[in-house]
N, C-alpha and C positions, 0 to 999 in steps of 0.2 A: 237078242246078241245072245248069244251060249256062253257056259262059262269057259271053255276052251280058248275060245274068242276075247276074252276078258283078261284071261291068262296070258295069253301073249301081250296084249296093250299095254297090263303094267310091266309084265318082265321088260319089257323093250324102253318103257317111256323113263323105269328107273337107271338105262342107260344112255339115255338124255340127258336126267336131272344134271349131270354133276356140268356139258357142257352146255346147259340153259340161256347163259347171256346172248353167248359165240349161237344159238341154234332159233333165237329168238329176232336178234339181228338177221339172219339169212331166210328168215319167214319172211319177215315184213321185206328187204329187198326183193327177195322172189314176188311177191305180193303185188308188189308197184312196178314191177318189170311185167307182170300177168297183167295189169290197170291200172294206169296209172292216174285213171282219176280218184282213186281210192283212196289214194293218198291225202287227200283236200277233208277226209272226215278224220285227219289227225292231227292234233291241232297240238298236244304240250312234246312235253322231251321225249321222244322215240324209245329212249332206254330203258325210261320212266312204265312204258307202256308195254316194251319186253316182259318186262320184269311181271306189274298185274299178268300177261297172257301168259307164262311160265306159270303163274301162282293159281292163275283160273284150271290151268288143264291139269297139271298135276292135283287140284282138289276134282276136278272131274273125274282122271285116272284112278281113284280112290273112289270115289264115291260110282264107281262100277257096282263094287258089292254090293251096292243098296241102292238101285235105278228110282225107288217110293222117295229117298230125299234126297234125290239129285234132281229130279223130274223141275220141281218149283223153282227153283235154283235155276235153271238151263233156261225155263220159262222166262223168269223175271229179264234173265241176261239178252232173253231175245227181243223184250219190251227196250231194254234200255235203247238196244243195237237199231232198234226202228227208228227211236226216237233220233238219234244222232243221225241216223240219215241209210244206215246200212239197208240194201234191197237184196227179198231174195235172191238174183242172179249172182250176186255178190256171193252169197254160201261155197258158190263151186268154184270159183276161184280160188277163195280163199284154202279150200279144201285141196284144189289143187296143188298152191302153193305149201299146205301144212304135209300135202306128203313127199312131194319133192324135199324137204327141209327134215324129212323123216329119214328116208333114200341117203339124202348126202350125210347126215348125221351117222347113220346106224351102219356105214355100208353096207357091207356083205348076208349080216343078220340081217338083212332091211331082205326078207324072201319073201317070196307071191305069198302063204299064206300070213306070216305079216302083217305087212300090204292091206292086204283081205281084211284080215282082221280091223287093222285101222278105217279102212274104209269103212265097215259095215258100224264099227263104236259112233265115224266124224258123222255118216248120216242120219240117225237116228238123235246124234245133238243137235242136227242143223235143222231138221224135221220136224223138234219140240220147239227150238226157235222161233221158226220159220212162222209155225202155227200157232205161238203162244203171239206175236207178233200180230198175226192176221184178227187173230180173237181178240184185240185190246184194240180194234181198226185203228194201226197207223194207215195211212195213206200208201198206198201204193204197194201195200202189202196182199200178197197171196197164198194159197195154198201149194207154190211152187217145191217140187223137190228136187232137193240138192244130190247133187251126186261129183262124190270129192275125184274126178280123174283127170 
């Protein structure tokens, strides 16, 4: 990731933070439209899940300035998600739902350049999580590349 991409992601996320609850709701709605089977992976209160998602995203976005500290956090998250039943193929749908949510939330400020920066960042995050899950020996996990399109 280049510094310019990191800056684009951080700047655009600062515009999402004030609408975090609505963004999380939009994200999960879109995710379950893309793949209704993923709904079964979530057993708790979706508002609470949305808060956790946005908190994790905020931490990840801030952590882009210090990737060495962020990587172990993402690796642990990947292992936990695999334990919940998340498969490598699911990361593609998550990426698509996430980029769609950003597009809806940011409107015209979600330019092709901003989209590209987010796609790059999400790809790195997803690959880190998938690789960690595979290394931990979680069943069904492979080195699948995530592409958030």
